[in-house]
Every structure is written in structure tokens, then in C-alpha cells.
N, C-alpha and C positions, 0 to 999 in steps of 0.2 A: 578548781576540785571539778576533776574527771569526773562524769556520766557513766558507770559501765549497767549495760543490760545483758545477763547471764540468762540465756533460750536453752530451757530443760532444766525441771525442775525432780530430776533424778537425783542419786546417788553424789553424785562427782559435782554436777551442778549446785545444788546444793552445799556439798563440802568447801568448793570454789568460793560461794558467797561468806561462808564462814570466815575461810581464807583469808579472804581480800576484805575484809573486817579489820584485820589485824598486819596490815600493809604496812610499808612506813610511808606510804602518800596514803589522803585523805581522799575517800571517792561517796558520789550517791550509787547506790546498788541499786538495783532492780529484780529481783528475780521472774522470768515469765514459767509459767506453771500449768500443764498440759490437763492433767488429773483433775477432776472436780473436787473430786475426794482430797487430794494432799491438799490441793491449791486450801480447801476448808479447814484441813488440820493446820497447817502455818499459819493462817487467820487467826485461826482463835487460840492455838497454843505455841507458837512460834517454831513449833518442830514440825519435821518429815516424818512422821509415823510408818511410812511403810517404805520409803526407801534409805532413810538417815536418820533411826529413832535415839533418842536420849541426846543430843545434839541439839540446844535453839540459836535461832537466827538472830542479831542483834536486832535491836529495837526499831532502831534508824531505819533498817534497810525495808522497803517495798516489796511486795507480794502481788502478782496480778494474773489474771487470765488474759489480759485482754493484751495483744500484739502490738497494738500502733499506742496504748497507753506504755508499754515495754520501754520499745523506742523513739518514744520522745524526747529530745534533743540529745541521744543516747551519742558517746563521743567514741566510744569500742562497745564493739560488739562480743560475748564470747560465746559459742556455739559448742553448747552440748550437748545436742540430740541425740539418738542411734544414728548410725550411718543411712540406715534403711530410708530413714524420712528428713534427711538434712536438704535432700532436694526439693522435697517441697514446702521444706520450710523457709529456705531464705528465698523459693520465690514468693510463699504468702506472704515476706518481710518485705516484698520491693516497694510497694509503693508507700513505705516508712522509711526510707533508706534516704541516705543525701550522700554524697564523693568525699565531706569531708571523716565520716564517719569509717575507722578501722575496725575489721573481723578478724579476730582469735577464735582458729578452731581447736575444740581441746575435744573431739570426737576420734577416740582411736579405732577407723574401721575403714573399708571400701567398701565403693557403693554394686550391690548388685547389678549386673547388666555388660554398665561400661569401664568394670573397674578402675573407676576413676580415685585419689585420692579423696579430702576432704575439700585441703584448698583449691584443688582443681575443679569439685564441683561447687564451688561460691563463687569462681570467677566464674563459669559460664552459667550459673543462674542469674548475676549479679550487673554482666559484663553487659548485657544490653544495653542495663542504664548506664552504669558506667566502671571504669576500671576500678576493681575493688583492690585496697592496699589488704593485703590477708597474710596473716601470720600463722602456726602452726603449734601448738604446747601437746607439750608429750612426755613420756621419762616413767619411773618408778613412784605410782602415787596411788595406793589405795583410798578410797575418799572417807575411808574412816579416820586411819591412821592422821589422815593432813586437817581430819578437822577436830581432832583431838590435840593438835599441838606438835603432834611427832615430824622433829626436821626431817623435813621433805628436802629432796632437789631434783627439779626437772627442767626440759630445754624447751627456747621457744626459737623458733624457726624462722625466718624471713628471707628473702632475695633481699630486702631492702635494712641494710643495717641500721640503719638510722629506727626503723619502725623497734624495730627487734631491739634495738636498746630502751628505747623509749618503754615498749611493756615489763622489759626484766625491771627497769624501775619502778614502774607504776605495781606490779603484780606481789616485788619481793618482800619479804617482813621476817621477822626473826627465826622462824620456823619454816619459812616456805623460800628456797632458794632456787634462782634460775640461771642458768645459762643460755648466753646467743651462739645461734648457729646459722647459718646458711645456706647449709646441704636441708631443705624443704623434703625432697625424694628421701634421704637417707631415714629421716628424723619419721616422714608419716609410714612409711614401709614398714619402720621399724617396730611404732607404736600399733601396725593395723595385722602383719603376719605373726609378732610375738604372743597373737592369741590363738592361734593354729598349731603353732607346737604345747598352748600352755594345754591344750584338750588332750594330744598327745602324751602330755607328763601327767596328768592326770589319769587318763586309760592304764598308764603302766601303773599307777598307785591304784586305783580298781584291781587291777589284774592280781595283784601282791609281790611286785617287784619291788625290788629297794633302791637303795643309793648307786648301785652299780649302773642298773639302767636308767636311772635319774638324770647321772651327770653325764654319762652319753647321749641321751638325749637331749636337755640340754645345749652340748659342744656342737652337735652335732646340727642341732635346728639354729644355731647362729650362725653356723659355714652355710645353711641354707640363706635364710635371711641376707646376709650378705650378697649370695650369689647375684639373690634377685635385684638388690638396690643400684649394684653396681653396674647390674646390667641396662638398667632404666635410670642410670645417670648419678647416681649417690655414689659416696667415698666410702671406702670399711672403715676408716678412724669412725665416722658414725658410728656406724653398729659393733663396734668397741667400746662405744660410751654411753649414757644413761638411758634412751632413745633407745638404744638395741642392747645389748648383754643385759644394763641396768634394768628394765622393763623385763625383759626376758625370765632372770632369775627371781624376780618378785614375781612373775603370773605365774611361773613353775613354779615353783613352791610355796608361796603364801596361801594359807587357809582362808585368807577373804576373796580370792581369784574366782570369778564364776567360772570362768572359762575352764580351770583346771577341775571346778567342781563338776561341771559336764561330762568332763571325761572319765572322773572316778565312778560317777556312776553307769557311764556305759561300759567301763570295763566291769561292773559289780552284775551287769545284764540286763539296767532299765533300757527300753527303749527312748528314743531319744525324741518322739513326738511325747512320751507323757512326762520326760523329765522338762523340755520346755514348757508344757503346760503347767507346771508345777512352780514355775520362774516369772517371778516379777517384772525381774530386772533382765538387763537384754547381756546376752551373753555373744560377744559380736565376731565372735571364732569362727562361730556356727555358720553365719552369713560371709563373712570372709573369707573361708576356704575355698570354694569356686573361682570366689575371685581371684585369689593367689596364687592357684595353679593354674587359671587360663591365662594369667599375664605372665606366668613361669615358661608355659610352651608358647606363647607368641616371642620370647623374647634365649629361646631355646636355652632354658635354664633348669638343671636337673633339681625335682626339689620333691625325692622321696617320701620326709616326711609328712608334708603337705598332699600329697598324692595319697597316701595309706588313709589320710584321716579324709579326704574326699571319699574315699572307697567304705570308711566304718558311716561316714553321715549322711552320704547322699547315694551309697549303691549298696547299703545291706551286709557288708564285708564285716565279720567277728572281729574285734577287737584284738583276741589273738591270731586269727589270722593276719591281721594286717603288721604286726610285731613277727612273726618268722617270717613274712613277704621282708621285710627291712633286714632282719640279720641272714637271710639267705641270699642278697642281693651279691652279685657278681666278687669280689674281693680287689681294692682296690688300693693306690698308695693315697695318703692321707693330703 
């Protein structure tokens, strides 16, 4: 029986704790929670009232705010913290880490400043102590739907085929299906950049545009994601799969999408600072937008939708002007 430490008590970390309790393999699961109020309610009522209300953690799962306790004798570390805190969290874990441990990142974002993917962050943070064995978990997966048992299909990506197959076996259950993939770059970039496109999708809805606009945006957004991933070493078929197209469609159309919600409110005229100030959960696309366009510029890749989202989020361009800029670009062959 393997011991799994889930690091991050937000909606997805809590949902994964519930999902893994239903997997085909038996586990000892410990959920590490940063927020003291969330920790208290989880211990008292077994429910994450802030991030995932309405769903109970199994009674045999431990909940802790002590990192050493969470990592003690862990076989697998499942990182579900926001991208902005990932490097600091893995650095904090260092004294408690052992070479036999496996790291699975379920964070969908890029690190601001370095533009690093999360598996790169893990390698850089843990590498001075030992070479970590890493994988990335991504794909179309709203936390609330996974927690209530809706059939969900995701991808586990690693350059180590044995590791990917082991995690696939450990995590898969009646309603949670994992596919393996060795294209870590494509899987991680798909999971990160789709959040940027989802903000644009919400912005279009906030402006009152209809299905024509959304269909065009998703299609051209996928083209941007694919160009960037391939320029950085990913494969186009990965972006056509669950971690690319699948997650993009979900995040651009689903009512539970935080990034889409940010875009809707921007389109309706709210200020970004006010929107983010009213949210408890993180919309990763906001922080990932700058990293995305900087990666694109370094790689010589054209990403007009991401560029316009950067202009709206960081430069104060109006949403309507951003859409006009996209529509008035030079005409070209598809």
C-alpha cells in the first residue's frame, strides 16, 4: 500500500484526495493544507467549505498543516499548489525528501519570471539534493465534477515510461481514467496556455458575442498552443488530445472555469484588480499570460490571442479594442 502526500488543499487537491480514495489500488493518503481555516474545517467536518463545499473526505485520510508529517514515509508526492508558489513549496520540502519518492505535478501553469514548466521547477528545486523522478498530470478535469464521480479522462506524462505506467495504475479508478504520454512539454504547455485562451473566451462572452466567436477563438487558440508547444519540443498530436484540445474546450466553455469567469467579468467592464480581489481561488491564466508571450517571442512564434490578452491584463487595453485588433490583423491562409 503506497503512501501519497497531496500538497495543496485547494479545490483540485481536495478533489484528487476524494478521487484517489476510489482508485483500484489501496493508498494511505495525507492531504497537506496551508490555510489554517480550511485545515480546521476539514478536520472538524471533513469538508473543504472554502474550495470544494459539499464533498466529504474519507475518514481514513489524514489532513495536516505540518509538511514534515505529510511527507513522512511518502512514496508519491502529488503537487497541487498554485504555480506562483511551486518553487518555494518544493524548496521547503527538501529536508524531508528522499530519492525513492516520485513527484507528480497537477499544477497547470508557468512560473512567472523563469517561464519554467512545473516539472522543470521540480527538477531545479530538488535536483541539488537528488535527481527527481517526475510526471505531470493534466487534462479536462473540473474539480467538482471529478469529486462527484463524473467520468473523467486525463493524461499522465513522463519521459520515464515505467513511472507513467505505475502512476496510471495507482490513480485509475471506475470514474477516473488515465492515459500515458511521454510528451511532457506538450502536456504541460497545453495545460498552462489553455488558461490564457479561456480568459479570451470569457471576455468574448462578457462582450455579448455568440457561438461563432467562441468556435473561432477555440480553433485559433488551439493553433497558437500547438505552434508554441512544437517550437519548444512538443508534438502536435499531444495538443490534439486530452491535454490540449480536451482541456481547452472544457476551460473555454465550462461554467466552472475560473479563467473563463475572469474573462467574462473583464468583458463586462470590471477592473482586473477588483475581480482578483474577490476570488479565493487562483485563475492561473492571469499569471501565465506574460510567461506565455515571452516564451513565444523567444521561440519566434506568433500568438496573437495571447498577445491581446497580455495587452488587456497588463497594459489596460479595452476588451473590445483587443477583439478588434484580432479581427483586423493581416489576412492570411489558414
